[in-house]
Residue frames as a rotation matrix with the C-alpha (Angstrom) as fourth column:
MET 1
0.430 -0.449 -0.783 7.90
0.136 0.890 -0.435 6.27
0.892 0.081 0.444 -19.86
SER 2
0.960 -0.048 0.275 9.01
-0.279 -0.212 0.937 5.63
0.013 -0.976 -0.217 -16.32
PRO 3
0.060 -0.998 -0.011 12.57
-0.933 -0.052 -0.357 5.30
0.356 0.032 -0.934 -15.16
THR 4
0.329 -0.130 -0.935 14.16
0.278 0.960 -0.035 2.09
0.902 -0.248 0.352 -14.08
ALA 5
0.546 -0.111 0.830 14.65
-0.743 -0.521 0.419 2.18
0.386 -0.846 -0.368 -10.33
GLU 6
-0.172 -0.640 -0.749 17.43
0.130 0.739 -0.662 0.45
0.977 -0.211 -0.043 -8.49
VAL 7
0.671 0.417 0.613 16.61
-0.562 -0.253 0.787 -0.35
0.483 -0.873 0.064 -4.89
PRO 8
-0.369 -0.877 0.307 18.99
-0.873 0.214 -0.438 -1.55
0.319 -0.430 -0.845 -2.21
ASP 9
-0.505 0.091 -0.858 18.91
0.043 0.996 0.081 -5.12
0.862 0.004 -0.507 -0.92
ASP 10
-0.849 0.177 -0.498 17.60
0.522 0.137 -0.842 -3.87
-0.081 -0.975 -0.209 2.41
ALA 11
-0.747 0.660 0.081 14.54
-0.577 -0.705 0.413 -2.16
0.330 0.262 0.907 0.87
TRP 12
-0.748 0.594 0.296 11.12
0.091 0.534 -0.841 -3.09
-0.657 -0.602 -0.454 2.26
LEU 13
-0.750 0.655 0.092 8.09
0.148 0.030 0.989 -4.02
0.644 0.755 -0.119 0.19
VAL 14
-0.806 0.592 -0.023 4.98
-0.153 -0.245 -0.957 -2.48
-0.572 -0.768 0.288 1.76
VAL 15
-0.781 0.618 0.090 1.82
0.408 0.395 0.823 -4.15
0.473 0.679 -0.561 0.46
ILE 16
-0.930 0.363 0.058 -0.95
-0.327 -0.746 -0.580 -1.69
-0.167 -0.558 0.813 1.20
ASP 17
-0.409 0.903 0.132 -4.47
-0.612 -0.164 -0.773 -2.80
-0.677 -0.397 0.620 2.10
MET 18
-0.659 0.210 -0.722 -5.03
-0.535 0.544 0.647 -5.83
0.528 0.813 -0.246 -0.13
GLN 19
-0.878 0.390 0.276 -8.21
-0.154 0.316 -0.936 -6.55
-0.453 -0.865 -0.217 1.84
GLN 20
-0.534 0.769 0.351 -11.71
0.830 0.556 0.045 -7.88
-0.160 0.315 -0.935 1.29
ALA 21
0.130 0.638 -0.759 -13.15
0.464 -0.716 -0.523 -4.36
-0.876 -0.284 -0.389 1.74
PHE 22
-0.104 -0.285 -0.953 -11.55
-0.566 -0.770 0.293 -3.28
-0.818 0.570 -0.081 -1.54
THR 23
-0.945 -0.172 -0.279 -12.67
-0.328 0.533 0.780 -6.10
0.015 0.829 -0.559 -3.80
GLY 24
-0.726 0.683 0.080 -15.78
0.677 0.730 -0.094 -8.00
-0.123 -0.014 -0.992 -4.83
ASP 25
-0.017 0.831 0.555 -19.11
0.694 -0.390 0.605 -6.24
0.719 0.396 -0.571 -4.39
SER 26
-0.139 -0.122 -0.983 -17.91
0.904 -0.421 -0.075 -3.93
-0.405 -0.899 0.169 -1.60
PRO 27
0.889 0.458 -0.024 -18.85
0.423 -0.840 -0.340 -0.25
-0.176 0.292 -0.940 -1.98
TRP 28
0.536 -0.777 -0.332 -15.10
-0.541 -0.617 0.571 0.40
-0.648 -0.127 -0.751 -1.84
ALA 29
0.548 -0.327 0.770 -14.17
0.549 0.835 -0.035 -2.18
-0.632 0.442 0.637 -4.51
THR 30
0.008 -0.674 -0.739 -11.17
-0.530 -0.629 0.568 -1.13
-0.848 0.387 -0.362 -6.59
GLY 31
0.749 0.513 -0.419 -11.71
-0.591 0.233 -0.772 -1.96
-0.299 0.826 0.478 -10.25
ARG 32
0.487 -0.638 -0.597 -8.21
-0.451 0.402 -0.797 -3.24
0.748 0.657 -0.092 -11.01
PHE 33
0.502 -0.232 0.833 -7.64
-0.816 0.191 0.545 -4.94
-0.286 -0.954 -0.094 -7.67
ASP 34
0.834 -0.141 0.534 -6.84
0.178 0.984 -0.018 -8.26
-0.523 0.111 0.845 -9.40
HIS 35
0.741 -0.600 0.301 -4.36
0.239 -0.183 -0.954 -6.55
0.627 0.779 0.007 -11.73
ALA 36
0.337 -0.610 0.717 -2.54
-0.817 -0.569 -0.099 -5.03
0.468 -0.552 -0.690 -8.76
ALA 37
0.679 -0.019 0.733 -2.54
-0.516 0.698 0.496 -8.44
-0.521 -0.716 0.465 -7.05
VAL 38
0.901 -0.372 0.223 -0.70
0.427 0.670 -0.607 -10.00
0.077 0.642 0.763 -10.01
GLY 39
0.420 -0.773 0.474 2.00
-0.167 -0.580 -0.797 -7.33
0.892 0.256 -0.373 -9.80
ILE 40
0.352 -0.250 0.902 2.36
-0.932 -0.179 0.314 -7.80
0.083 -0.951 -0.296 -6.06
GLU 41
0.895 -0.005 0.447 2.66
-0.086 0.979 0.184 -11.56
-0.438 -0.203 0.876 -6.45
ARG 42
0.710 -0.678 0.193 5.58
0.424 0.191 -0.885 -10.94
0.563 0.710 0.423 -8.81
LEU 43
0.245 -0.615 0.750 7.24
-0.538 -0.729 -0.422 -8.69
0.807 -0.300 -0.509 -6.22
LEU 44
0.842 0.220 0.493 6.89
-0.538 0.266 0.800 -10.94
0.045 -0.939 0.342 -3.17
PRO 45
0.836 -0.543 -0.079 9.72
0.546 0.837 0.031 -13.40
0.050 -0.069 0.996 -3.98
ARG 46
0.141 -0.817 0.559 12.13
0.429 -0.459 -0.778 -10.49
0.892 0.350 0.286 -4.35
PHE 47
-0.165 -0.115 0.980 11.43
-0.644 -0.740 -0.195 -9.27
0.747 -0.663 0.048 -0.80
THR 48
0.396 0.234 -0.888 11.60
0.370 0.845 0.387 -12.43
0.841 -0.482 0.248 1.30
HIS 49
0.066 -0.262 -0.963 11.86
0.998 0.030 0.061 -11.43
0.013 -0.965 0.264 4.99
ARG 50
-0.860 -0.331 -0.389 11.48
0.344 -0.938 0.038 -7.78
-0.377 -0.101 0.920 3.92
THR 51
-0.565 0.768 0.301 7.73
0.203 -0.223 0.953 -7.48
0.800 0.600 -0.030 3.30
VAL 52
-0.883 0.432 -0.185 5.12
0.085 -0.241 -0.967 -5.72
-0.462 -0.869 0.176 5.43
PHE 53
-0.451 0.837 0.310 1.39
0.662 0.081 0.745 -6.02
0.598 0.542 -0.590 4.78
THR 54
-0.979 0.200 0.037 -0.92
-0.175 -0.741 -0.648 -3.26
-0.102 -0.641 0.760 5.95
ARG 55
-0.377 0.926 -0.008 -4.62
0.879 0.360 0.314 -3.19
0.294 0.111 -0.949 6.80
PHE 56
-0.779 0.334 0.530 -7.00
-0.357 -0.932 0.063 -0.28
0.516 -0.140 0.845 6.95
VAL 57
-0.452 0.704 -0.548 -9.69
0.843 0.538 -0.005 -0.56
0.291 -0.464 -0.837 9.63
ALA 58
0.245 0.623 0.743 -12.38
0.137 -0.781 0.609 1.75
0.960 -0.047 -0.277 10.95
PRO 59
-0.791 -0.455 0.410 -11.77
-0.306 -0.287 -0.908 3.45
0.530 -0.843 0.088 14.27
GLU 60
-0.676 0.547 -0.495 -13.82
0.731 0.583 -0.355 2.24
0.094 -0.601 -0.793 17.20
ARG 61
0.401 0.751 -0.524 -15.24
0.715 -0.614 -0.333 5.76
-0.572 -0.241 -0.784 17.61
PRO 62
-0.006 -0.403 0.915 -14.65
0.892 -0.415 -0.177 8.11
0.451 0.816 0.362 14.68
GLN 63
0.276 0.019 -0.961 -13.52
0.630 -0.759 0.166 11.59
-0.726 -0.651 -0.221 15.66
GLY 64
-0.391 -0.471 -0.791 -12.93
-0.140 -0.819 0.557 14.84
-0.910 0.329 0.255 13.83
SER 65
-0.312 0.223 -0.923 -13.17
-0.924 -0.299 0.240 14.64
-0.223 0.928 0.299 10.04
TRP 66
-0.975 -0.054 -0.217 -13.75
-0.109 0.962 0.250 10.88
0.196 0.267 -0.944 10.28
VAL 67
-0.550 0.834 0.048 -17.26
0.085 0.114 -0.990 11.48
-0.831 -0.540 -0.134 11.70
PRO 68
0.273 0.703 -0.656 -18.76
-0.683 -0.339 -0.647 12.76
-0.678 0.625 0.388 8.41
TYR 69
-0.517 -0.520 -0.680 -16.63
-0.845 0.438 0.307 10.29
0.138 0.733 -0.666 6.46
TYR 70
-0.995 0.103 -0.001 -18.20
0.101 0.971 -0.215 7.30
-0.022 -0.214 -0.977 8.19
ARG 71
-0.197 0.962 -0.190 -21.63
-0.263 -0.238 -0.935 8.88
-0.944 -0.134 0.300 7.92
GLU 72
0.162 0.183 -0.970 -21.14
-0.976 -0.115 -0.184 8.34
-0.145 0.976 0.160 4.17
TRP 73
-0.191 -0.362 -0.912 -19.71
-0.532 0.819 -0.214 4.83
0.825 0.445 -0.349 4.62
PRO 74
0.169 0.294 0.941 -21.54
-0.985 0.083 0.151 3.28
-0.034 -0.952 0.304 7.63
PHE 75
0.891 0.158 -0.426 -21.02
-0.237 0.962 -0.139 -0.28
0.388 0.225 0.894 6.28
ALA 76
0.133 -0.964 -0.232 -17.37
0.086 0.244 -0.966 0.04
0.987 0.108 0.116 7.30
LEU 77
-0.144 -0.152 0.978 -18.02
-0.879 -0.435 -0.197 0.79
0.455 -0.888 -0.071 10.98
VAL 78
0.882 0.291 -0.370 -17.30
-0.138 0.911 0.388 -2.76
0.450 -0.291 0.844 12.06
PRO 79
0.735 -0.627 0.257 -14.63
-0.296 0.044 0.954 -4.09
-0.610 -0.778 -0.153 14.44
GLU 80
0.098 -0.820 -0.564 -11.11
-0.975 -0.194 0.112 -4.63
-0.201 0.539 -0.818 13.10
HIS 81
-0.740 -0.354 0.572 -11.62
-0.306 0.934 0.183 -8.42
-0.599 -0.040 -0.800 13.22
ASP 82
0.430 0.903 -0.010 -14.61
-0.322 0.143 -0.936 -8.31
-0.843 0.406 0.352 10.84
PRO 83
0.163 -0.365 0.917 -13.97
0.674 0.720 0.167 -10.34
-0.721 0.591 0.363 7.65
ILE 84
0.930 0.165 0.329 -14.12
0.362 -0.565 -0.741 -7.19
0.064 0.808 -0.585 5.48
TRP 85
0.702 -0.711 0.043 -10.75
-0.698 -0.675 0.239 -6.21
-0.141 -0.198 -0.970 6.96
ASP 86
0.522 -0.511 0.682 -9.10
0.168 0.846 0.505 -9.58
-0.836 -0.149 0.528 6.21
LEU 87
-0.396 -0.697 -0.598 -6.26
-0.672 -0.223 0.706 -9.72
-0.625 0.682 -0.380 3.72
THR 88
0.709 0.589 -0.388 -7.30
-0.687 0.451 -0.570 -11.40
-0.161 0.670 0.724 0.48
GLU 89
0.408 -0.570 0.713 -5.64
0.294 0.821 0.489 -14.52
-0.864 0.010 0.503 -0.84
PRO 90
0.494 -0.450 -0.744 -2.88
0.476 0.856 -0.202 -15.21
0.727 -0.254 0.637 -1.58
PHE 91
-0.106 -0.641 0.760 -1.71
-0.261 -0.720 -0.643 -12.43
0.960 -0.266 -0.091 0.73
ALA 92
0.587 0.352 0.730 -3.26
-0.791 0.053 0.610 -13.73
0.176 -0.935 0.309 3.95
THR 93
0.970 -0.243 0.007 -1.51
0.240 0.962 0.127 -17.06
-0.038 -0.122 0.992 3.43
ALA 94
0.323 -0.903 0.283 1.74
0.415 -0.134 -0.900 -15.42
0.851 0.408 0.332 2.33
ALA 95
0.112 -0.258 0.960 1.86
-0.672 -0.731 -0.118 -13.23
0.732 -0.632 -0.255 5.44
ALA 96
0.764 0.258 0.591 1.15
-0.631 0.489 0.602 -16.20
-0.134 -0.833 0.537 7.72
GLU 97
0.921 -0.387 0.052 3.50
0.389 0.900 -0.195 -18.68
0.029 0.200 0.979 6.05
ARG 98
0.221 -0.884 0.412 6.36
0.466 -0.276 -0.841 -16.24
0.857 0.378 0.351 5.57
GLY 99
0.112 -0.114 -0.987 5.90
0.985 -0.118 0.126 -14.61
-0.131 -0.986 0.099 8.97
ASP 100
-0.572 -0.284 0.770 5.61
0.512 -0.856 0.064 -11.15
0.641 0.431 0.635 7.41
PRO 101
-0.789 0.278 -0.547 4.44
0.403 -0.439 -0.803 -8.44
-0.463 -0.855 0.235 9.79
VAL 102
-0.157 0.814 0.559 0.97
0.791 -0.235 0.564 -6.93
0.591 0.531 -0.608 9.37
VAL 103
-0.943 -0.148 -0.299 0.50
0.290 -0.808 -0.513 -3.30
-0.165 -0.570 0.805 10.37
THR 104
-0.090 0.983 0.158 -3.07
0.942 0.033 0.335 -2.19
0.324 0.179 -0.929 11.09
GLU 105
-0.934 -0.190 -0.304 -4.05
0.277 -0.921 -0.276 1.49
-0.227 -0.341 0.912 11.12
ALA 106
0.078 0.997 -0.020 -7.37
0.883 -0.078 -0.463 3.34
-0.463 0.018 -0.886 11.31
ARG 107
0.348 -0.014 -0.938 -6.16
-0.274 -0.958 -0.088 5.96
-0.897 0.288 -0.337 8.84
PHE 108
0.986 0.076 -0.146 -5.33
-0.158 0.174 -0.972 6.13
-0.048 0.982 0.184 5.14
GLY 109
0.327 -0.941 -0.084 -1.59
-0.668 -0.167 -0.725 6.70
0.668 0.293 -0.684 5.52
LYS 110
0.887 -0.011 -0.462 0.28
0.235 0.871 0.431 3.76
0.398 -0.490 0.775 6.99
TRP 111
-0.155 -0.981 0.120 3.52
0.345 -0.168 -0.923 5.60
0.926 -0.101 0.364 7.69
GLY 112
0.557 0.280 0.782 3.86
-0.613 -0.496 0.615 5.98
0.560 -0.822 -0.105 11.45
THR 113
-0.049 -0.675 0.736 5.40
-0.991 0.127 0.050 4.39
-0.127 -0.727 -0.675 14.50
SER 114
0.531 0.287 0.797 4.03
-0.310 0.941 -0.132 0.88
-0.789 -0.177 0.589 13.79
LEU 115
0.973 -0.191 0.131 5.49
0.192 0.352 -0.916 0.72
0.129 0.916 0.380 10.28
GLN 116
0.436 -0.855 0.283 8.69
-0.675 -0.518 -0.526 2.47
0.596 0.038 -0.802 11.37
SER 117
0.291 -0.324 0.900 9.20
-0.818 0.404 0.410 -0.13
-0.496 -0.856 -0.147 14.11
VAL 118
0.734 -0.013 0.679 9.47
0.263 0.928 -0.265 -2.74
-0.627 0.373 0.684 11.34
THR 119
0.762 -0.326 0.560 11.32
0.590 -0.007 -0.807 -0.83
0.267 0.945 0.188 8.61
GLY 120
-0.336 -0.832 -0.441 13.37
0.908 -0.411 0.084 1.72
-0.251 -0.373 0.893 10.57
GLU 121
0.141 0.427 -0.893 13.05
0.363 -0.862 -0.355 5.50
-0.921 -0.274 -0.276 10.48
HIS 122
0.173 -0.170 -0.970 14.64
-0.729 -0.685 -0.010 6.20
-0.663 0.709 -0.242 7.08
PRO 123
-0.138 -0.204 0.969 14.14
0.244 0.942 0.232 3.07
-0.960 0.268 -0.080 4.96
HIS 124
-0.810 0.100 -0.578 13.79
-0.585 -0.203 0.785 2.56
-0.039 0.974 0.223 1.26
LEU 125
-0.269 0.825 0.497 10.15
-0.113 0.485 -0.867 1.54
-0.957 -0.289 -0.037 0.77
VAL 126
-0.974 0.160 -0.163 8.71
-0.139 0.154 0.978 -0.10
0.181 0.975 -0.128 -2.33
LEU 127
-0.526 0.843 0.116 4.96
-0.415 -0.135 -0.900 0.53
-0.743 -0.521 0.421 -2.29
ALA 128
-0.861 0.412 -0.297 2.23
-0.114 0.413 0.904 -1.53
0.495 0.812 -0.309 -3.94
GLY 129
-0.727 0.640 -0.247 -1.48
0.622 0.462 -0.632 -2.05
-0.291 -0.614 -0.734 -3.25
VAL 130
-0.187 0.788 0.586 -4.72
0.631 -0.361 0.687 -0.11
0.753 0.498 -0.430 -3.11
SER 131
0.678 0.346 0.649 -5.87
0.717 -0.116 -0.687 2.35
-0.162 0.931 -0.327 -3.61
THR 132
-0.219 -0.867 0.446 -3.32
0.930 -0.324 -0.173 4.43
0.295 0.377 0.878 -5.45
ASP 133
-0.278 0.199 0.940 -5.34
0.164 -0.954 0.250 7.61
0.946 0.223 0.233 -4.94
CYS 134
0.735 0.539 0.411 -5.93
-0.324 -0.253 0.912 7.10
0.595 -0.803 -0.012 -1.23
CYS 135
0.942 -0.294 0.164 -3.88
-0.049 0.363 0.930 4.83
-0.333 -0.884 0.328 1.02
VAL 136
0.363 -0.858 0.364 -0.87
0.932 0.338 -0.132 4.42
-0.010 0.387 0.922 -1.31
LEU 137
0.189 -0.230 0.955 -0.68
0.362 -0.887 -0.285 8.18
0.913 0.399 -0.084 -1.92
SER 138
0.816 0.196 0.544 -1.13
-0.381 -0.524 0.761 9.01
0.435 -0.829 -0.353 1.78
THR 139
0.835 -0.548 0.051 1.57
0.353 0.604 0.715 6.53
-0.422 -0.579 0.697 2.78
ALA 140
0.274 -0.766 0.582 4.03
0.923 0.039 -0.383 7.60
0.271 0.642 0.717 0.09
LEU 141
0.292 -0.149 0.945 3.86
0.129 -0.973 -0.193 11.30
0.948 0.178 -0.265 0.80
ALA 142
0.901 0.050 0.432 4.03
-0.408 -0.244 0.880 10.97
0.150 -0.968 -0.200 4.59
ALA 143
0.733 -0.668 0.129 6.96
0.548 0.692 0.471 8.53
-0.404 -0.274 0.873 4.39
ALA 144
0.175 -0.677 0.715 8.88
0.834 -0.284 -0.473 10.68
0.523 0.679 0.515 1.90
ASP 145
0.520 0.100 0.848 8.24
-0.158 -0.965 0.211 13.80
0.840 -0.244 -0.485 3.98
ALA 146
0.932 -0.144 0.334 9.67
-0.318 0.125 0.940 11.99
-0.177 -0.982 0.071 7.01
GLY 147
0.125 -0.985 -0.118 12.87
-0.922 -0.159 0.354 11.04
-0.367 0.065 -0.928 5.14
ALA 148
0.103 -0.057 0.993 12.11
0.143 0.989 0.042 7.61
-0.984 0.137 0.110 3.71
THR 149
-0.740 -0.266 -0.618 13.03
-0.597 -0.162 0.785 6.91
-0.309 0.950 -0.039 0.10
VAL 150
0.022 0.889 0.458 9.90
-0.196 0.453 -0.870 5.74
-0.980 -0.071 0.185 -1.72
THR 151
-0.916 -0.143 -0.374 9.50
-0.396 0.186 0.899 3.76
-0.059 0.972 -0.227 -4.93
VAL 152
-0.012 0.973 0.230 5.96
-0.509 0.192 -0.839 3.15
-0.860 -0.127 0.493 -6.17
VAL 153
-0.935 -0.235 0.266 5.33
0.065 0.624 0.779 0.31
-0.349 0.745 -0.568 -8.63
ALA 154
-0.552 0.755 -0.353 2.39
-0.800 -0.599 -0.029 1.52
-0.234 0.266 0.935 -10.74
ASP 155
-0.153 0.551 -0.821 1.31
-0.657 0.564 0.501 -1.85
0.739 0.615 0.275 -12.18
ALA 156
-0.591 0.020 -0.806 1.22
0.526 0.767 -0.367 -3.31
0.611 -0.641 -0.464 -8.67
CYS 157
-0.842 0.401 -0.361 -1.24
0.067 -0.587 -0.807 -0.62
-0.536 -0.703 0.467 -7.57
ALA 158
-0.469 0.756 0.457 -4.87
0.748 0.066 0.660 0.12
0.469 0.651 -0.597 -8.42
GLY 159
-0.986 0.164 0.039 -6.94
-0.165 -0.894 -0.416 3.24
-0.034 -0.416 0.909 -7.96
ALA 160
-0.311 0.948 0.076 -10.65
-0.029 0.071 -0.997 3.80
-0.950 -0.312 0.005 -7.46
THR 161
0.898 0.432 0.080 -10.70
0.064 0.052 -0.997 4.50
-0.435 0.900 0.020 -11.22
ASP 162
0.305 -0.814 0.494 -7.99
0.952 0.254 -0.170 4.45
0.013 0.522 0.853 -13.87
ALA 163
0.368 -0.125 0.922 -8.10
0.265 -0.936 -0.232 8.26
0.891 0.330 -0.311 -14.02
ASP 164
0.900 -0.011 0.435 -7.69
-0.405 -0.388 0.828 8.53
0.159 -0.922 -0.354 -10.23
HIS 165
0.714 -0.682 0.160 -4.82
0.566 0.696 0.442 6.00
-0.413 -0.225 0.883 -10.36
HIS 166
0.144 -0.685 0.714 -2.95
0.897 -0.214 -0.386 8.12
0.417 0.696 0.584 -12.93
ARG 167
0.555 0.091 0.827 -3.62
-0.104 -0.979 0.178 11.40
0.825 -0.185 -0.534 -11.11
ALA 168
0.960 -0.203 0.195 -2.22
-0.177 0.103 0.979 9.94
-0.219 -0.974 0.063 -7.90
LEU 169
0.448 -0.841 0.303 0.88
0.858 0.499 0.118 8.64
-0.250 0.207 0.946 -9.68
ASP 170
0.205 -0.335 0.920 1.41
0.552 -0.737 -0.391 12.11
0.809 0.587 0.034 -11.17
ALA 171
0.819 0.124 0.561 1.10
-0.346 -0.673 0.653 13.67
0.458 -0.729 -0.508 -7.71
MET 172
0.837 -0.537 0.108 3.70
0.214 0.502 0.838 11.26
-0.504 -0.678 0.535 -6.31
ARG 173
0.313 -0.734 0.603 6.04
0.923 0.085 -0.376 12.06
0.225 0.674 0.704 -9.20
LEU 174
0.638 -0.025 0.770 6.00
0.006 -0.999 -0.038 15.68
0.770 0.029 -0.637 -8.01
TYR 175
0.917 -0.260 0.302 7.92
-0.333 -0.084 0.939 14.54
-0.219 -0.962 -0.164 -4.91
ALA 176
0.666 -0.740 0.090 10.98
0.672 0.544 -0.502 13.41
0.323 0.395 0.860 -6.92
PRO 177
-0.211 -0.501 -0.839 13.68
-0.527 0.782 -0.334 12.65
0.823 0.371 -0.429 -5.97
LEU 178
-0.529 0.072 0.845 12.11
-0.811 0.252 -0.529 11.63
-0.251 -0.965 -0.075 -2.65
THR 179
0.222 0.647 0.729 9.73
-0.161 0.762 -0.627 9.39
-0.962 0.022 0.273 -4.57
THR 180
-0.787 -0.340 -0.515 10.15
-0.579 0.121 0.806 7.47
-0.211 0.933 -0.292 -7.80
VAL 181
0.334 0.887 0.318 7.27
-0.499 0.453 -0.738 5.96
-0.799 0.088 0.594 -9.74
VAL 182
-0.851 -0.510 -0.123 8.04
-0.396 0.471 0.788 3.04
-0.344 0.720 -0.603 -12.04
ASP 183
-0.165 0.842 -0.513 5.44
-0.967 -0.037 0.252 1.79
0.193 0.538 0.821 -14.49
ALA 184
0.642 0.386 -0.662 6.08
-0.433 0.896 0.103 -1.93
0.633 0.220 0.743 -14.15
VAL 185
0.881 -0.318 0.352 7.54
-0.142 0.531 0.836 -4.56
-0.452 -0.786 0.422 -11.86
ALA 186
0.624 -0.653 0.429 10.12
0.780 0.497 -0.380 -5.19
0.035 0.572 0.819 -14.61
ASP 187
0.471 -0.423 0.774 11.38
0.079 -0.853 -0.515 -1.60
0.878 0.304 -0.369 -14.13
LEU 188
0.786 -0.169 0.595 12.47
-0.619 -0.231 0.751 -2.39
0.011 -0.958 -0.286 -10.56
ARG 189
0.339 -0.767 -0.545 16.03
-0.004 0.578 -0.816 -3.62
0.941 0.279 0.193 -10.11
MET 190
0.983 -0.171 -0.063 17.54
0.082 0.106 0.991 -4.91
-0.163 -0.980 0.118 -6.92
ARG 191
0.368 -0.924 -0.100 21.20
-0.930 -0.365 -0.043 -4.00
0.004 0.109 -0.994 -6.45
GLY 192
-0.464 -0.653 0.599 23.24
-0.615 0.724 0.313 -7.01
-0.638 -0.223 -0.737 -7.43
GLU 193
0.419 0.650 0.634 20.68
0.111 0.656 -0.747 -8.37
-0.901 0.383 0.203 -9.91
């Protein structure tokens, strides 16, 4: 059973990589993508003007360990404006209509100068998205290590498999109290609610 987490009113929702590349018949499709999307849709109204969407894209020229990675996944070596990197609906529309920033990175972890320029150096981040065992995990651990407070909403995330999802959540729980994992959107409380 997960704890209830109280987050401050100035917390940021970071919606990680809800993109075409991770749904449908893509080789990277995340099985419970639609389940995570439902959880994220429930979170969005609580973070009006405090939501950031992220996108994963391939580097123009892979270097280092990314060279063998993209040898395994050559379908993904397309420019960052290719439709596979587009946010899925309703998130593309939400970002556009609400004016939410979109941070694009050619790495799994989204914590870095681009995200910090939106949220500040030591924010409280509420993470949701895909995949729990890759980009969510990489973002959570890097952000926590840099001094951000991180809350992960498990039912607003999806892993490559259910087993991978749960293993990643367990790994993030090891970083307590820097990170908190809550099972459900209902377990998240905004101060003043």
